[in-house]
C-alpha positions in Angstrom: -8.3 37.9 307.8 -11.6 37.0 305.9 -11.6 37.7 302.0 -13.6 40.5 301.1 -17.2 39.9 299.7 -17.1 39.7 296.0 -17.8 42.8 294.1 -20.8 43.0 291.4 -19.0 43.2 288.1 -20.0 45.9 285.7 -21.7 44.0 282.7 -20.7 47.2 280.5 -16.9 46.2 281.2 -17.6 42.6 280.5 -19.3 43.0 277.5 -16.6 45.6 275.9 -14.2 42.8 276.5 -16.3 40.3 274.6 -17.1 42.9 271.6 -13.5 43.7 271.4 -12.1 40.2 271.4 -14.8 39.2 268.6 -13.3 42.2 266.6 -9.8 40.6 267.2 -10.8 36.9 266.2 -12.7 38.3 263.1 -9.6 40.5 261.8 -7.5 37.9 262.8 -9.4 35.2 260.5 -9.9 38.1 257.8 -6.3 38.3 257.2 -5.7 34.9 257.0 -8.5 34.3 254.5 -7.1 37.1 252.4 -3.7 35.7 252.3 -5.0 32.4 251.4 -6.9 34.2 248.4 -3.6 35.9 247.5 -1.9 32.6 247.3 -4.3 31.0 245.3 -4.6 33.7 242.8 -0.9 34.0 242.5 -0.7 30.4 241.7 -3.8 30.8 239.2 -1.7 33.5 237.4 1.3 31.2 237.1 -0.7 28.4 235.5 -2.5 30.9 233.1 0.7 32.4 231.9 2.5 29.0 231.6 -0.6 28.0 229.6 -0.6 31.1 227.3 -4.1 32.3 228.2 -5.5 35.5 227.1 -3.5 38.7 228.2 -6.9 40.4 229.3 -7.7 37.5 231.6 -4.1 37.6 233.3 -4.5 41.1 233.7 -7.9 40.9 235.2 -6.5 38.3 237.6 -3.4 40.3 238.4 -5.9 43.2 239.6 -7.8 41.0 241.9 -4.5 39.9 243.5 -3.5 43.5 244.1 -7.0 44.0 245.6 -6.4 41.2 247.7 -2.9 42.1 249.1 -4.1 45.7 249.9 -7.2 44.0 251.9 -4.2 42.4 253.5 -2.6 45.3 254.2 -5.6 47.1 255.8 -6.8 44.0 257.9 -3.5 44.0 259.3 -3.7 47.5 260.3 -7.0 47.4 261.7 -6.0 43.9 263.6 -3.0 45.7 265.1 -5.2 48.7 266.2 -7.8 46.2 267.5 -5.1 43.7 269.3 -3.5 46.7 271.0 -6.7 48.2 272.3 -7.8 44.8 273.6 -4.7 44.3 275.2 -4.7 47.4 276.9 -8.4 46.8 278.3 -6.9 43.6 279.8 -4.3 45.5 281.5 -6.6 47.9 283.1 -9.5 45.4 283.8 -7.3 42.5 285.9 -10.3 42.7 288.4 -12.3 41.1 285.8 -9.6 37.9 285.2 -12.3 35.3 286.9 -14.8 36.1 284.3 -15.5 33.8 281.0 -14.7 36.8 279.0 -11.8 38.0 280.2 -10.5 34.5 279.9 -11.6 34.0 276.3 -10.0 37.4 275.5 -6.7 36.1 276.9 -6.9 33.3 274.4 -8.0 35.5 271.6 -5.0 37.7 272.2 -2.6 34.7 272.3 -3.9 33.3 268.9 -3.8 36.5 267.3 -0.6 37.7 268.3 1.6 36.1 265.4 -1.1 37.9 262.8 -0.9 41.2 264.5 2.8 41.2 264.6 2.9 41.7 268.1 5.8 39.1 269.7 
């Protein structure tokens, strides 16, 4: 039996996958960035404490650290939501699996799996 003629791909569906992939990728990078910033601030605060720096300066750095930690939590929440949403779309749009955007989205989901706490 001959294979059916290829059905034209709806550009809106492909575009949605591309956009959602970009969101997941960006949020994963943001989370990593805030984690690195928090680690640097922690080290800086420890160094300031050992060098007996001004308490006011230490307190300000601790406030920055707390803000970074809040941003990590916020990024993680948004990343989990975006990851779940893209994953759901990928399951319902399997007919697009031959498109470049679908393949990229699979890679993005795989790379962001740990950051999104999805095992």
